[in-house]
Each structure stands twice: as C-alpha cells, then as structure tokens.
C-alpha positions in Angstrom: 0.1 0.0 0.0 1.4 3.6 -0.8 2.4 6.0 1.7 -0.5 8.2 2.9 1.5 11.1 3.7 -0.1 14.2 2.6 -3.4 12.4 2.3 -6.5 13.3 4.6 -9.1 10.9 5.4 -12.7 11.3 4.3 -15.6 12.4 6.8 -17.0 8.8 6.9 -16.1 6.2 9.5 -14.9 2.9 8.4 -17.3 1.2 6.0 -17.2 -2.6 5.7 -13.6 -2.4 6.7 -12.6 0.2 4.1 -11.3 3.7 4.6 -11.3 6.6 1.9 -8.5 9.1 1.6 -7.9 12.3 -0.7 -5.0 14.6 -1.8 -5.7 17.1 -4.2 -7.8 15.6 -6.7 -6.7 12.1 -6.0 -8.9 9.5 -4.4 -8.0 6.2 -2.8 -10.2 3.4 -1.3 -8.0 1.4 1.3 -8.4 -1.8 3.4 -5.9 -1.0 6.1 -6.0 -4.6 7.4 -5.2 -6.4 4.0 -2.9 -3.5 3.1 -4.7 -3.3 -0.3 -6.0 -0.2 -2.2 -7.6 1.0 -5.3 -7.3 4.2 -7.2 -10.4 6.1 -7.9 -11.1 8.6 -10.6 -10.1 12.1 -9.9 -12.3 14.6 -8.4 -13.8 17.0 -11.2 -11.8 20.2 -11.8 -13.0 23.2 -9.8 -14.1 26.0 -12.2 -11.6 28.6 -13.0 -11.6 31.7 -10.7 -13.1 29.5 -7.8 -10.6 30.1 -4.9 -10.6 28.5 -1.4 -12.9 25.7 -2.3 -13.8 23.7 0.8 -14.2 19.9 -0.1 -16.5 17.6 1.9 -15.8 13.8 1.0 -18.0 11.0 2.4 -19.0 7.3 1.2 -21.3 4.6 2.2 -22.8 1.3 1.0 -26.0 -0.4 0.2 -25.1 -3.4 2.1 -22.6 -4.7 -0.4 -19.1 -3.8 -1.3 -19.9 -4.0 -4.8 -22.5 -1.3 -4.2 -20.7 1.7 -2.8 -21.0 5.3 -3.8 -18.9 8.4 -2.8 -20.2 11.7 -2.2 -18.4 15.1 -3.0 -19.8 18.3 -1.7 -17.7 21.6 -2.7 -18.4 25.0 -1.7 -16.3 28.3 -2.2 -15.6 30.4 0.8 -15.7 33.7 -1.2 -18.4 33.0 -3.9 -21.8 31.3 -4.4 -20.2 28.3 -6.0 -21.3 25.0 -4.5 -21.4 21.7 -6.3 -22.3 18.1 -5.7 -20.8 14.9 -7.3 -21.5 11.2 -6.9 -19.2 8.2 -7.8 -20.6 4.8 -7.9 -17.5 2.4 -7.1 -16.5 0.8 -10.2 -17.6 3.6 -12.6 -15.0 5.7 -14.6 -16.1 9.2 -13.6 -17.8 11.3 -11.1 -21.3 12.3 -12.2 -23.0 15.9 -11.3 -26.1 15.9 -9.3 -28.5 18.6 -8.1 -29.5 19.8 -4.5 -32.2 22.4 -3.6 -30.7 23.0 -0.1 -27.8 25.2 0.6 -25.5 24.1 3.5 -22.1 23.9 5.1 -21.2 20.3 6.4 -20.1 20.4 10.0 -19.5 16.8 11.4 -18.4 13.4 10.4 -20.8 11.4 8.2 -22.6 8.2 9.2 -24.2 5.6 7.0 -27.2 4.2 8.0 -29.8 1.9 6.1 -28.6 3.2 2.7 -28.4 6.9 3.8 -25.4 9.3 4.6 -26.2 11.7 7.4 -24.2 14.4 8.6 -24.7 17.6 10.6 -24.5 20.9 8.8 -25.3 24.7 9.0 -27.9 26.0 6.7 -26.8 28.7 4.5 -27.2 31.8 4.8 -29.0 31.5 8.2 -26.4 29.3 9.7 -29.0 27.4 11.7 -27.9 23.9 12.8 -29.5 21.2 10.8 -29.2 17.4 9.9 -28.7 16.5 6.4 -29.2 13.0 4.7 -28.4 11.7 1.4 -30.1 8.6 0.0 -27.7 6.5 -1.7 -30.3 4.9 -3.9 -32.4 7.9 -5.1 -29.3 10.3 -4.9 -31.5 12.8 -3.3 -30.8 15.3 -0.4 -33.3 15.8 2.5 -33.1 18.4 5.2 -34.0 17.6 8.9 -34.9 20.4 11.0 -33.6 20.3 14.8 -36.4 21.2 17.2 -36.3 24.6 18.7 -36.0 23.3 22.4 -32.7 21.9 21.4 -31.5 24.6 19.1 -29.4 26.3 22.0 -27.6 23.0 22.8 -26.7 21.8 19.3 -24.1 24.0 18.0 -21.6 21.9 15.9 -18.7 23.7 17.4 -16.3 20.7 16.7 -17.2 19.3 20.1 -20.3 17.5 18.7 -20.6 14.7 16.3 -22.8 12.2 14.8 -23.0 8.7 16.4 -25.3 5.5 15.8 -27.2 4.9 18.9 -29.7 1.7 19.1 -30.1 1.9 15.3 -30.8 5.6 15.2 -28.9 8.9 14.4 -27.6 10.7 17.3 -25.9 13.9 18.0 -23.7 13.8 20.9 -20.8 15.7 22.8 -17.6 14.2 21.6 -15.7 15.0 24.8 -16.5 15.9 28.5 -14.6 17.4 31.3 -17.1 16.1 33.8 -17.9 12.5 32.6 -21.3 13.7 31.3 -22.1 13.0 27.6 -25.3 14.7 26.3 -27.3 13.1 23.5 -30.0 14.1 21.1 -31.5 11.2 19.1 -33.7 11.3 15.9 -35.9 8.6 15.0 -35.8 8.0 11.3 -39.5 6.6 11.2 -41.3 8.7 13.4 -39.5 11.9 12.8 -39.2 12.7 16.5 -36.4 13.9 18.6 -35.4 12.9 22.1 -32.7 13.6 24.5 -30.6 11.1 26.6 -27.6 11.8 29.1 -25.0 9.5 30.2 -23.1 10.2 33.6 -20.1 8.5 34.3 -19.3 8.9 38.0 -16.7 11.7 38.2 -14.4 9.8 40.7 -14.0 6.9 38.4 -13.6 9.3 35.3 -10.8 11.1 37.0 -9.1 8.0 38.3 -9.1 6.2 34.8 -8.0 9.3 33.0 -5.2 10.1 35.4 -6.5 13.6 35.6 -6.2 14.1 32.0 -9.9 14.3 31.5 -9.8 16.7 28.3 -7.5 14.3 26.5 -10.1 11.6 26.0 -12.6 11.8 23.0 -16.0 9.8 22.7 -15.9 7.6 19.7 -19.4 6.0 19.9 -20.9 2.7 21.2 -20.1 -1.0 20.6 -23.0 -3.2 20.0 -23.3 -4.3 23.8 -24.3 -0.7 24.5 -20.8 0.3 26.0 -19.6 3.9 25.6 -15.9 4.0 23.8 -13.4 6.8 24.7 -9.9 7.0 23.6 -6.8 9.3 24.1 -5.9 11.8 21.6 -2.3 11.5 22.2 0.3 8.7 22.4 2.2 8.9 26.0 5.6 6.9 26.0 4.3 4.8 23.0 1.0 3.9 24.8 -2.5 4.4 23.5 -5.3 4.3 26.0 -9.1 3.1 25.4 -11.8 3.5 28.0 -15.2 1.9 27.8 -18.1 2.4 30.0 -20.9 0.1 30.7 -24.0 2.2 31.6 -25.9 -0.8 33.1 -23.2 -1.9 35.7 -21.8 1.6 35.8 -18.3 0.1 35.3 -15.6 2.1 33.6 -12.5 0.0 32.3 -9.1 1.2 30.8 -7.2 -0.8 28.2 -3.6 0.1 27.3 -2.2 -0.4 24.0 1.7 -0.5 24.3 4.6 -0.4 22.0 2.9 1.2 19.0 5.5 3.5 17.4 9.3 4.0 17.8 10.3 6.0 20.4 11.4 9.7 19.9 11.4 11.7 23.0 11.5 14.8 20.8 8.0 14.0 19.1 4.6 14.5 20.3 2.3 11.8 18.7 -1.4 13.1 17.8 -3.8 10.1 17.5 -7.3 10.0 15.5 -9.2 6.8 16.0 -12.0 5.4 13.7 -14.6 3.0 15.6 -16.2 0.4 13.8 -18.2 -2.5 15.2 -17.0 -6.3 14.5 -19.2 -9.2 15.8 -17.0 -11.8 17.1 -18.4 -15.5 16.5 -16.5 -16.7 19.5 -19.0 -17.4 22.4 -21.2 -14.5 21.1 -18.8 -11.9 22.4 -19.0 -8.3 21.1 -15.6 -6.9 20.0 -14.6 -3.3 18.7 -12.1 -2.4 16.4 -10.2 0.9 16.4 -8.5 2.0 13.4 -5.7 4.3 14.6 -4.2 7.3 12.7 -0.9 8.5 13.8 0.7 12.0 13.3 4.1 12.8 14.7 4.5 16.3 15.8 7.5 18.4 17.3 7.4 18.7 20.8 6.7 22.0 22.6 10.4 22.2 23.7 11.5 21.7 20.1 9.0 24.3 18.7 10.3 26.8 21.2 13.9 26.4 19.9 
C-alpha cells in the first residue's frame, strides 16, 4: 500500500472495513488490514476563478461492497459556488447531481440503512440542521432540529454524529465532567428525544489520570458500552476506556509499543471506531483504526 503522507481521511467512518483518503484531486479506497487499495477516478476540476474551495468527501454502502458510492460536496468560501458529485465505485467518472438546499457540512458522516447523515449549518441563516443523502435515489433531505434543542446543538467541533440503538444521534464528543449529552432522531417517526450518560466523576478522574480533556468519545459498541480513546500517545502507549451504563463500570485498556520512541516528538492520534461481531461465544468486540501523526514537541518548537 502506498504512503498516505499528505492524504487526508474522508469524513466517513470505516465502511465494511474500508477507509477513503484524498489528496488534491486524487482519491484512494483502502483496506488497512489487508494493506490493499484501489485508485478511484480523480475529482472533477474546480471552475476557473473559484478560490479556497472547501471539499467534503464521504462514502457509504447499500449493504454490499460492490454497491458503494462516494459523495463530494464543494463550496467556495468567497463566492456562491457550490456543487455536488457522486461516484458509484466501479464507474469511470464522477457524475454531477443537484441539490435544492444550501448548507455547510459541520460533522463527520454516518451511513445508516442506505443513507448518509451529517450535521450541517444551513446557508445563509447558519441554523444547525441534519442532512441526509439517499444513496439509492441520490437525493438530499433536510431534517430540522427542534427549537427546544437549538441552543444546545451548536456543531462547534465538540459535537459529532453517532449511531445509538440503530438511530442517528448528535452527542458531545468529549466531556470534562464525565457527562455525555445526546440528542436522538427517530428516522421512522421523525421525533427527537434527549438522553444523558453520567460517568461517576471519581471513576472518570481515576481512569483518565486527571487528563480528562484528552479523551474523546468515539461511539458505542453493540453491547451498549461507550468507547473513549486518548488523543495523544504517551510513552508509546495508547489508552482506550469503555463504560457500561448498566453496571456503571468504567474500564481502561492500554495498547503499548505502537510506534518507535522519539522523545522529541509528540504523537497525535485519530481513531475510527467500527463494530465487529465476534463469532467466539457471542462476544461483542470493537475495532479501532488508529491514525498516527508525529508532531514536534513543545520544547523543540520553542527552540
């Protein structure tokens, strides 16, 4: 598999074990476990004169790896330009599609029942909304957030989309107090409701060694446990927490010896959670795909 240096990951979680990356107009679909990839057709060229165009790339499946589609949303920061393209995996070029809504994507994407979901801000009002894209009909749909939640849902980089009991949820992506707020949308009834998870603050402080703000919420595994992971490697060690809301048990797992030691480097970590059902005794396991970025230490930057 080629080096992914300079590439950025798409806004989607792992889909069927696959991850998508882009660099410039280049796009790769990768299986990090098998160390295999395919090169996809290049993005369409941006029109001349369109500067500082923001790209939002995501993808999803229809239940079959042979039926996957990529969605590209682009918008200029200094003009009214905005376009939308779709690429069914296996086809030779991107295809332009229409959209009657104007919006700025603001969260990662979830794929649920053949639809892509992401938080967004409507344009020009900048109200927080939920957008969906039907991979079959290739149509966008706007989902408004109830007024009673409007002051709480702000999409300020500290809220993301998660799947909770098969439904789409907006939740805090990290907490200083062990409290995770969640707003859940029922795709069948169209109703919203709120739920809150409270991890005992004493347990939370003990397991995070006081580094409360360094752990981010990555979602749920199928048994209902909440998964948190550290955002930095410390002494070549990566920490994962999972909390059982039924037993109130918070456990820490340490993954050691991940990278070569260089005391002059800080290691920034991004993790993608995907669910894996184990056939062994019906156990539910989780798989974290870990992306590592090495940064100069604070001391070396000051020099």
